[in-house]
C-alpha positions in Angstrom: -5.2 -2.6 17.7 -6.1 -3.2 14.0 -8.5 -1.0 12.0 -11.2 -3.7 11.7 -11.3 -4.2 15.5 -12.0 -0.4 15.9 -14.7 -0.6 13.3 -16.3 -3.5 15.1 -16.2 -1.7 18.5 -17.7 1.4 17.0 -20.4 -0.6 15.2 -21.4 -2.3 18.5 -21.6 1.1 20.2 -23.6 2.5 17.4 -26.1 -0.4 17.6 -26.4 -0.1 21.3 -27.2 3.6 20.9 -29.8 2.9 18.3 -31.8 1.0 20.8 -31.9 3.9 23.2 -34.2 6.9 23.0 -32.4 9.7 21.2 -31.5 13.0 22.7 -28.9 15.6 21.9 -26.1 13.8 23.6 -26.6 10.6 21.6 -26.6 12.6 18.3 -23.4 14.3 19.3 -21.9 10.9 20.2 -23.0 9.4 16.9 -21.5 12.3 15.0 -18.3 11.9 16.9 -18.2 8.2 16.1 -18.9 9.0 12.5 -16.1 11.5 12.4 -13.7 8.9 14.0 -14.7 6.3 11.4 -14.1 8.8 8.5 -10.7 9.8 9.9 -9.7 6.1 10.4 -10.9 5.3 6.9 -9.0 8.2 5.4 -5.8 7.2 7.3 -6.2 3.6 6.2 -6.6 4.6 2.6 -3.6 6.9 2.8 -1.6 4.1 4.4 -2.6 1.6 1.6 -1.7 4.2 -1.0 1.7 4.8 0.5 2.4 1.0 0.8 1.3 0.4 -2.8 3.5 3.3 -4.0 6.5 1.9 -2.1 5.9 -1.6 -3.5 5.6 -0.3 -7.1 8.7 1.9 -6.7 10.7 -1.1 -5.4 9.4 -3.2 -8.3 10.4 -0.5 -10.7 13.9 -0.2 -9.2 14.4 -4.0 -9.4 13.2 -4.1 -13.0 15.6 -1.2 -13.9 18.5 -3.0 -12.2 17.7 -6.3 -14.0 17.5 -4.5 -17.3 20.9 -2.9 -16.7 22.5 -6.2 -15.7 20.9 -7.9 -18.6 22.2 -5.3 -21.0 25.7 -5.4 -19.5 25.7 -9.2 -19.8 24.7 -9.0 -23.5 27.5 -6.5 -24.1 29.9 -8.7 -22.3 28.8 -11.7 -24.4 29.1 -9.8 -27.6 32.6 -8.7 -26.6 33.7 -12.3 -25.8 32.2 -13.6 -29.0 34.0 -10.9 -31.1 37.3 -11.6 -29.3 36.9 -15.4 -30.0 36.1 -14.7 -33.6 39.1 -12.4 -33.9 41.4 -15.1 -32.6 39.9 -17.7 -34.9 39.9 -15.6 -38.0 
């Protein structure tokens, strides 16, 4: 079940409880729902942060590899140009 579905279910429960007369049990239940919402929100934020970190790390690694390959190709081209010039001259 996805996070937004859980939020919708808890919101419906909360709205249903708001229409009932309050007593101690309802307050405890609302507090429990609020705690569950906070925990789910924190877990969702942590999950998003981890995914973002992994995506940025992969991008950094790909960029580093591309930079190394590009540098190696430049060095190879310079070597070939120098060897061609040495043969010509």
